[in-house]
C-alpha positions, 0 to 999 in steps of 0.5 A: 500499500502507497502512501496517500496523496499529501492532500488527501492526508491534510483532509482527512486527519481530523480530531472530530469523528465523522458524521457517517462512515462505512468500509466496504469490503468484497464477500468471501466465501470461500475459506482457507479451510474449504480451499483446501477441500476443493483442491483436495477433492479436485485432485481426488475427482482427477486421478480416480479416472487414472486407476484403470490406467495403473502400470500403461504409459497412458497414464504417465501421458495422461498425468502432467495434464491433470497436474497442470489443470489442478495447478490452474485451479489453485492459481485462478483461487488464490488469485481471486482470494488476493483480488478479494482485498478490494475494500473502499472506506467511505467517510463524511464530515459537514464540510467533507466527504473523503473516499480511500479505494484499496486496489489489489494489484494497482495504487489505491484511489483517494478523493475528497470532495464538499458533500454539499457539492456532492450527489449521488447517482444510481442507473442500470447500465447493460452488465451492472444493475443498479451502478452507483457513483459519486459526482464532485469535485470535477469527478464522477467516481465508482462505489462499490462495484464489488457489493450486490444490487441490493447492498449498492441501493442501500448504501446510496440511500444511506449516504443520499440522506448524509449528504441531506443531512450535511446541505441543511443549515 
């Protein structure tokens, strides 16, 4: 994780607690124990048909391909596990909204704006239902891309309510 930009640090290093704070993480359904069970079951399922080829040259012909399939499964499950470290930290104060997005394979992203001018926008696209964005400070940022459609609706309602509260005198 790289260091945040100085303007983000200056804006968020405050003594007053935020009015709204939400830390969003991707749901991880496969635990380490589940990973071991999955790999073990797959290894047994791939090796079981090889029992018919014991003592033949065909066993040694098929074994590398089955090993490669098992190795590929291992690699892609672990890569998915690493990609699941994606997260967003949203904080709202009366005069500031700050979003920190932790990207697993890219630099972290930071965004700050005045909540008075920030708007939420939820729309359906061809690929994503209830696509959620925040617009302000000349930028539009995506929020909760890894959340379910219902979770994005709930998040939008909570943020909109807090932004409206910040606009009240």
